VMD Tcl script that builds the backbone (N, CA, C; Angstrom):
set m [mol new atoms 318]
animate dup $m
set s [atomselect $m all]
$s set {name element resname resid chain x y z} {
  {N N UNK 1 A -20.357 9.382 29.331}
  {CA C UNK 1 A -19.151 8.676 29.492}
  {C C UNK 1 A -18.667 8.063 28.329}
  {N N UNK 2 A -19.590 7.420 27.426}
  {CA C UNK 2 A -19.471 6.594 26.318}
  {C C UNK 2 A -18.786 7.617 25.318}
  {N N UNK 3 A -19.440 8.628 25.116}
  {CA C UNK 3 A -19.045 9.814 24.040}
  {C C UNK 3 A -17.635 10.276 24.392}
  {N N UNK 4 A -17.344 10.368 25.644}
  {CA C UNK 4 A -15.818 10.825 26.007}
  {C C UNK 4 A -14.808 9.761 25.617}
  {N N UNK 5 A -15.255 8.494 25.944}
  {CA C UNK 5 A -14.129 7.393 25.432}
  {C C UNK 5 A -14.116 7.344 24.017}
  {N N UNK 6 A -15.284 7.294 23.303}
  {CA C UNK 6 A -15.294 7.292 21.783}
  {C C UNK 6 A -14.363 8.466 21.356}
  {N N UNK 7 A -14.584 9.521 21.739}
  {CA C UNK 7 A -13.904 10.833 21.313}
  {C C UNK 7 A -12.305 10.680 21.467}
  {N N UNK 8 A -11.937 10.049 22.527}
  {CA C UNK 8 A -10.674 9.926 23.008}
  {C C UNK 8 A -10.042 8.839 21.954}
  {N N UNK 9 A -10.662 7.763 21.736}
  {CA C UNK 9 A -10.152 6.585 20.982}
  {C C UNK 9 A -9.901 7.248 19.393}
  {N N UNK 10 A -10.954 7.885 18.954}
  {CA C UNK 10 A -10.924 8.471 17.756}
  {C C UNK 10 A -9.651 9.399 17.463}
  {N N UNK 11 A -9.393 10.338 18.655}
  {CA C UNK 11 A -8.282 11.230 18.732}
  {C C UNK 11 A -6.833 10.412 18.607}
  {N N UNK 12 A -6.862 9.345 19.384}
  {CA C UNK 12 A -5.569 8.767 19.476}
  {C C UNK 12 A -5.410 7.872 18.159}
  {N N UNK 13 A -6.489 7.408 17.368}
  {CA C UNK 13 A -6.400 6.834 16.160}
  {C C UNK 13 A -5.862 7.825 15.192}
  {N N UNK 14 A -6.295 9.085 15.354}
  {CA C UNK 14 A -5.955 9.964 14.163}
  {C C UNK 14 A -4.352 10.336 14.504}
  {N N UNK 15 A -3.811 10.350 15.703}
  {CA C UNK 15 A -2.595 10.954 15.838}
  {C C UNK 15 A -1.469 9.765 15.523}
  {N N UNK 16 A -1.733 8.595 15.977}
  {CA C UNK 16 A -0.907 7.392 15.755}
  {C C UNK 16 A -1.001 6.901 14.369}
  {N N UNK 17 A 0.177 6.670 13.823}
  {CA C UNK 17 A 0.151 6.009 12.456}
  {C C UNK 17 A -0.450 4.495 12.413}
  {N N UNK 18 A -1.089 4.252 11.537}
  {CA C UNK 18 A -1.690 2.819 11.261}
  {C C UNK 18 A -0.873 1.943 10.474}
  {N N UNK 19 A -0.331 0.795 11.188}
  {CA C UNK 19 A 0.462 -0.131 10.596}
  {C C UNK 19 A -0.271 -1.430 10.695}
  {N N UNK 20 A -1.527 -1.445 10.795}
  {CA C UNK 20 A -2.387 -2.702 11.036}
  {C C UNK 20 A -2.240 -3.561 9.695}
  {N N UNK 21 A -2.090 -4.920 9.853}
  {CA C UNK 21 A -2.223 -5.869 8.653}
  {C C UNK 21 A -3.384 -6.798 8.778}
  {N N UNK 22 A -4.425 -6.103 9.399}
  {CA C UNK 22 A -5.834 -6.892 9.272}
  {C C UNK 22 A -6.870 -5.661 9.137}
  {N N UNK 23 A -7.947 -6.141 8.290}
  {CA C UNK 23 A -8.949 -5.292 8.160}
  {C C UNK 23 A -8.589 -4.406 6.764}
  {N N UNK 24 A -9.181 -3.406 6.574}
  {CA C UNK 24 A -9.122 -2.593 5.336}
  {C C UNK 24 A -7.694 -1.957 5.298}
  {N N UNK 25 A -7.254 -1.645 4.028}
  {CA C UNK 25 A -6.076 -0.785 3.845}
  {C C UNK 25 A -4.890 -1.810 3.111}
  {N N UNK 26 A -5.127 -3.071 2.776}
  {CA C UNK 26 A -4.253 -3.769 2.003}
  {C C UNK 26 A -4.615 -3.736 0.612}
  {N N UNK 27 A -3.655 -4.408 -0.400}
  {CA C UNK 27 A -3.885 -4.313 -1.637}
  {C C UNK 27 A -3.610 -5.682 -2.236}
  {N N UNK 28 A -4.239 -5.761 -3.326}
  {CA C UNK 28 A -4.027 -7.074 -4.309}
  {C C UNK 28 A -3.383 -6.488 -5.561}
  {N N UNK 29 A -2.475 -7.367 -6.186}
  {CA C UNK 29 A -1.883 -7.058 -7.361}
  {C C UNK 29 A -2.825 -7.253 -8.459}
  {N N UNK 30 A -2.968 -6.615 -9.580}
  {CA C UNK 30 A -3.822 -6.725 -10.720}
  {C C UNK 30 A -3.091 -6.345 -11.964}
  {N N UNK 31 A -3.182 -6.803 -13.211}
  {CA C UNK 31 A -2.714 -6.258 -14.327}
  {C C UNK 31 A -1.320 -6.793 -14.493}
  {N N UNK 32 A -0.793 -7.667 -13.749}
  {CA C UNK 32 A 0.654 -8.191 -13.880}
  {C C UNK 32 A 0.535 -9.697 -14.464}
  {N N UNK 33 A 1.191 -9.827 -15.433}
  {CA C UNK 33 A 1.296 -11.268 -16.232}
  {C C UNK 33 A 1.843 -12.285 -15.087}
  {N N UNK 34 A 1.448 -13.526 -15.341}
  {CA C UNK 34 A 2.010 -14.511 -14.417}
  {C C UNK 34 A 3.348 -14.555 -14.417}
  {N N UNK 35 A 3.971 -14.402 -15.629}
  {CA C UNK 35 A 5.584 -14.514 -15.672}
  {C C UNK 35 A 6.194 -13.323 -15.450}
  {N N UNK 36 A 5.571 -12.311 -14.768}
  {CA C UNK 36 A 6.217 -10.922 -14.597}
  {C C UNK 36 A 6.093 -10.601 -13.100}
  {N N UNK 37 A 6.737 -9.370 -12.852}
  {CA C UNK 37 A 6.624 -8.873 -11.517}
  {C C UNK 37 A 6.183 -7.425 -11.394}
  {N N UNK 38 A 5.947 -7.025 -10.289}
  {CA C UNK 38 A 5.545 -5.694 -10.186}
  {C C UNK 38 A 6.715 -5.030 -9.369}
  {N N UNK 39 A 7.371 -4.044 -10.123}
  {CA C UNK 39 A 8.332 -3.395 -9.431}
  {C C UNK 39 A 8.048 -2.175 -8.515}
  {N N UNK 40 A 8.484 -2.436 -7.277}
  {CA C UNK 40 A 8.270 -1.404 -6.390}
  {C C UNK 40 A 9.447 -0.368 -6.354}
  {N N UNK 41 A 9.041 0.912 -6.422}
  {CA C UNK 41 A 10.193 1.940 -6.635}
  {C C UNK 41 A 10.581 2.851 -5.418}
  {N N UNK 42 A 11.770 3.312 -5.160}
  {CA C UNK 42 A 12.220 4.043 -4.128}
  {C C UNK 42 A 11.420 5.482 -4.062}
  {N N UNK 43 A 10.870 5.911 -4.944}
  {CA C UNK 43 A 10.039 6.983 -4.988}
  {C C UNK 43 A 9.084 6.951 -6.173}
  {N N UNK 44 A 8.198 7.870 -6.230}
  {CA C UNK 44 A 7.026 7.879 -7.356}
  {C C UNK 44 A 7.472 8.317 -8.719}
  {N N UNK 45 A 8.367 7.560 -9.236}
  {CA C UNK 45 A 8.777 7.726 -10.482}
  {C C UNK 45 A 9.332 6.502 -11.191}
  {N N UNK 46 A 8.977 6.284 -12.346}
  {CA C UNK 46 A 9.509 5.039 -13.207}
  {C C UNK 46 A 10.949 5.013 -13.301}
  {N N UNK 47 A 11.661 6.282 -13.114}
  {CA C UNK 47 A 13.010 6.254 -13.099}
  {C C UNK 47 A 13.712 6.030 -11.826}
  {N N UNK 48 A 13.052 5.894 -10.749}
  {CA C UNK 48 A 13.540 5.655 -9.534}
  {C C UNK 48 A 14.032 4.424 -9.287}
  {N N UNK 49 A 15.070 3.983 -8.417}
  {CA C UNK 49 A 15.611 2.738 -8.242}
  {C C UNK 49 A 14.576 1.598 -7.672}
  {N N UNK 50 A 14.431 0.402 -8.173}
  {CA C UNK 50 A 13.536 -0.784 -7.854}
  {C C UNK 50 A 14.214 -1.125 -6.416}
  {N N UNK 51 A 13.229 -1.128 -5.524}
  {CA C UNK 51 A 13.587 -1.532 -3.924}
  {C C UNK 51 A 13.000 -2.965 -3.770}
  {N N UNK 52 A 12.110 -3.501 -4.602}
  {CA C UNK 52 A 11.617 -4.851 -4.455}
  {C C UNK 52 A 10.949 -5.222 -5.787}
  {N N UNK 53 A 10.636 -6.547 -6.015}
  {CA C UNK 53 A 9.993 -6.962 -7.183}
  {C C UNK 53 A 8.994 -8.099 -6.758}
  {N N UNK 54 A 7.692 -7.747 -6.786}
  {CA C UNK 54 A 6.690 -8.429 -6.100}
  {C C UNK 54 A 5.990 -9.492 -7.186}
  {N N UNK 55 A 6.039 -10.489 -6.911}
  {CA C UNK 55 A 5.588 -11.730 -8.084}
  {C C UNK 55 A 4.016 -11.297 -8.260}
  {N N UNK 56 A 3.546 -11.821 -9.439}
  {CA C UNK 56 A 2.020 -11.333 -9.813}
  {C C UNK 56 A 0.970 -11.794 -8.690}
  {N N UNK 57 A 1.325 -12.830 -7.933}
  {CA C UNK 57 A 0.449 -13.366 -6.935}
  {C C UNK 57 A 0.587 -12.547 -5.676}
  {N N UNK 58 A 1.534 -11.560 -5.561}
  {CA C UNK 58 A 1.612 -10.644 -4.480}
  {C C UNK 58 A 1.953 -11.176 -3.129}
  {N N UNK 59 A 2.980 -12.105 -3.272}
  {CA C UNK 59 A 3.441 -13.082 -2.030}
  {C C UNK 59 A 3.551 -11.947 -0.968}
  {N N UNK 60 A 3.120 -12.221 0.250}
  {CA C UNK 60 A 3.170 -11.393 1.473}
  {C C UNK 60 A 1.862 -10.363 1.589}
  {N N UNK 61 A 2.023 -9.717 2.470}
  {CA C UNK 61 A 0.993 -8.508 2.539}
  {C C UNK 61 A 1.363 -7.296 1.935}
  {N N UNK 62 A 0.612 -6.787 1.219}
  {CA C UNK 62 A 0.792 -5.216 0.577}
  {C C UNK 62 A -0.040 -4.375 1.279}
  {N N UNK 63 A 0.422 -3.367 2.056}
  {CA C UNK 63 A -0.426 -2.277 2.865}
  {C C UNK 63 A -0.275 -0.916 2.116}
  {N N UNK 64 A -1.463 -0.394 1.899}
  {CA C UNK 64 A -1.465 0.976 1.420}
  {C C UNK 64 A -0.962 2.159 2.586}
  {N N UNK 65 A -0.101 2.871 2.428}
  {CA C UNK 65 A 0.372 3.748 3.465}
  {C C UNK 65 A 0.097 5.068 3.407}
  {N N UNK 66 A -0.501 5.430 2.257}
  {CA C UNK 66 A -1.055 6.737 2.312}
  {C C UNK 66 A -1.859 6.941 0.892}
  {N N UNK 67 A -2.192 8.228 0.517}
  {CA C UNK 67 A -3.010 8.324 -0.649}
  {C C UNK 67 A -2.100 8.313 -1.759}
  {N N UNK 68 A -2.672 7.772 -2.944}
  {CA C UNK 68 A -1.969 7.634 -4.100}
  {C C UNK 68 A -2.009 9.048 -4.778}
  {N N UNK 69 A -0.750 9.414 -5.304}
  {CA C UNK 69 A -0.422 10.834 -5.980}
  {C C UNK 69 A -0.136 10.808 -7.276}
  {N N UNK 70 A -0.175 11.881 -7.958}
  {CA C UNK 70 A -0.801 13.096 -7.856}
  {C C UNK 70 A -2.244 13.031 -8.006}
  {N N UNK 71 A -3.030 13.668 -7.185}
  {CA C UNK 71 A -4.472 13.695 -7.337}
  {C C UNK 71 A -4.831 14.288 -8.685}
  {N N UNK 72 A -4.156 15.072 -9.232}
  {CA C UNK 72 A -4.464 15.871 -10.375}
  {C C UNK 72 A -4.477 14.732 -11.632}
  {N N UNK 73 A -3.779 13.654 -11.622}
  {CA C UNK 73 A -3.623 12.618 -12.585}
  {C C UNK 73 A -4.753 11.446 -12.636}
  {N N UNK 74 A -5.147 10.960 -13.769}
  {CA C UNK 74 A -5.880 9.816 -13.916}
  {C C UNK 74 A -5.622 8.712 -12.788}
  {N N UNK 75 A -6.532 7.921 -12.224}
  {CA C UNK 75 A -6.073 6.887 -11.337}
  {C C UNK 75 A -5.124 6.081 -11.647}
  {N N UNK 76 A -5.091 5.362 -12.912}
  {CA C UNK 76 A -3.985 4.533 -13.306}
  {C C UNK 76 A -2.662 5.184 -13.353}
  {N N UNK 77 A -2.461 6.453 -13.644}
  {CA C UNK 77 A -1.266 7.140 -13.438}
  {C C UNK 77 A -0.764 7.556 -12.177}
  {N N UNK 78 A -1.382 7.402 -11.235}
  {CA C UNK 78 A -1.121 7.734 -9.815}
  {C C UNK 78 A -0.034 6.829 -9.203}
  {N N UNK 79 A 0.867 7.314 -8.281}
  {CA C UNK 79 A 1.641 6.379 -7.695}
  {C C UNK 79 A 1.320 6.257 -6.188}
  {N N UNK 80 A 1.190 5.040 -5.630}
  {CA C UNK 80 A 0.825 4.766 -4.289}
  {C C UNK 80 A 1.933 4.404 -3.367}
  {N N UNK 81 A 2.028 4.854 -2.128}
  {CA C UNK 81 A 2.883 4.464 -1.084}
  {C C UNK 81 A 2.443 3.196 -0.571}
  {N N UNK 82 A 3.448 2.072 -0.586}
  {CA C UNK 82 A 2.990 0.700 0.018}
  {C C UNK 82 A 4.093 0.298 0.983}
  {N N UNK 83 A 3.776 -0.632 1.875}
  {CA C UNK 83 A 4.688 -1.558 2.529}
  {C C UNK 83 A 4.358 -2.947 2.282}
  {N N UNK 84 A 5.500 -3.733 1.940}
  {CA C UNK 84 A 5.214 -5.131 1.654}
  {C C UNK 84 A 5.779 -5.976 2.812}
  {N N UNK 85 A 5.006 -6.744 3.687}
  {CA C UNK 85 A 5.186 -7.468 4.528}
  {C C UNK 85 A 5.508 -9.017 4.150}
  {N N UNK 86 A 6.806 -9.563 4.123}
  {CA C UNK 86 A 6.868 -10.914 3.645}
  {C C UNK 86 A 7.647 -11.710 4.733}
  {N N UNK 87 A 7.843 -12.758 4.215}
  {CA C UNK 87 A 8.716 -13.741 5.136}
  {C C UNK 87 A 10.300 -13.152 5.090}
  {N N UNK 88 A 10.715 -12.355 4.204}
  {CA C UNK 88 A 12.115 -11.857 4.260}
  {C C UNK 88 A 12.102 -10.489 4.782}
  {N N UNK 89 A 11.229 -9.878 5.441}
  {CA C UNK 89 A 11.078 -8.593 6.178}
  {C C UNK 89 A 9.925 -7.679 5.373}
  {N N UNK 90 A 10.297 -6.588 5.647}
  {CA C UNK 90 A 9.430 -5.346 5.103}
  {C C UNK 90 A 10.194 -4.539 4.039}
  {N N UNK 91 A 9.328 -3.993 2.952}
  {CA C UNK 91 A 9.919 -3.044 2.107}
  {C C UNK 91 A 9.026 -2.152 1.938}
  {N N UNK 92 A 9.478 -0.968 1.859}
  {CA C UNK 92 A 8.628 0.322 1.553}
  {C C UNK 92 A 9.014 0.961 0.333}
  {N N UNK 93 A 7.871 1.247 -0.371}
  {CA C UNK 93 A 8.291 1.949 -1.753}
  {C C UNK 93 A 6.822 2.449 -2.388}
  {N N UNK 94 A 6.906 2.610 -3.659}
  {CA C UNK 94 A 5.866 3.117 -4.465}
  {C C UNK 94 A 5.561 2.313 -5.690}
  {N N UNK 95 A 4.217 2.056 -6.035}
  {CA C UNK 95 A 3.889 1.119 -7.172}
  {C C UNK 95 A 2.743 2.075 -7.958}
  {N N UNK 96 A 2.645 1.749 -9.356}
  {CA C UNK 96 A 1.698 2.535 -10.018}
  {C C UNK 96 A 0.240 2.135 -9.629}
  {N N UNK 97 A -0.708 2.874 -9.517}
  {CA C UNK 97 A -2.195 2.403 -9.103}
  {C C UNK 97 A -2.893 1.617 -9.891}
  {N N UNK 98 A -2.605 1.501 -11.073}
  {CA C UNK 98 A -3.005 0.528 -12.107}
  {C C UNK 98 A -2.929 -0.940 -11.818}
  {N N UNK 99 A -1.770 -1.222 -11.028}
  {CA C UNK 99 A -1.371 -2.501 -10.697}
  {C C UNK 99 A -1.711 -2.839 -9.446}
  {N N UNK 100 A -2.780 -2.247 -8.654}
  {CA C UNK 100 A -3.229 -2.615 -7.335}
  {C C UNK 100 A -4.592 -2.224 -7.169}
  {N N UNK 101 A -5.411 -3.070 -6.458}
  {CA C UNK 101 A -6.657 -2.797 -5.936}
  {C C UNK 101 A -6.869 -3.057 -4.434}
  {N N UNK 102 A -7.687 -2.164 -3.957}
  {CA C UNK 102 A -8.101 -2.245 -2.505}
  {C C UNK 102 A -8.597 -3.681 -2.118}
  {N N UNK 103 A -8.110 -4.113 -0.819}
  {CA C UNK 103 A -8.472 -5.392 -0.293}
  {C C UNK 103 A -8.440 -5.451 0.981}
  {N N UNK 104 A -9.116 -6.405 1.619}
  {CA C UNK 104 A -8.926 -6.310 3.196}
  {C C UNK 104 A -7.647 -7.209 3.483}
  {N N UNK 105 A -7.053 -6.903 4.523}
  {CA C UNK 105 A -5.931 -7.576 5.015}
  {C C UNK 105 A -6.262 -9.022 5.604}
  {N N UNK 106 A -5.264 -9.876 5.450}
  {CA C UNK 106 A -5.796 -11.130 5.906}
  {C C UNK 106 A -5.894 -11.163 7.589}
}
mol reanalyze $m
mol bondsrecalc $m
mol representation Tube
mol addrep $m
């Protein structure tokens, strides 16, 4: 019975999108000067419109929403899809991988 329950839970987790804000899957901002911000873009391009400006301390929770792309590029050149949860609401967009590092969510 334990194996059946475990398999069912794993299957449900694989189908349902994960929007957890605790545990693994969050990000910390790095390589951004104290007097600067990290621009979150509407798509994975430096020419895409800015949808949010995140202070260097990363106010709010930054959640990694998927794989950073393109996989053929060096890590720092990839774009990562994220959601920012803050007191002002949520914002979804893209940031360069070189400006974020994996972290546990609070």
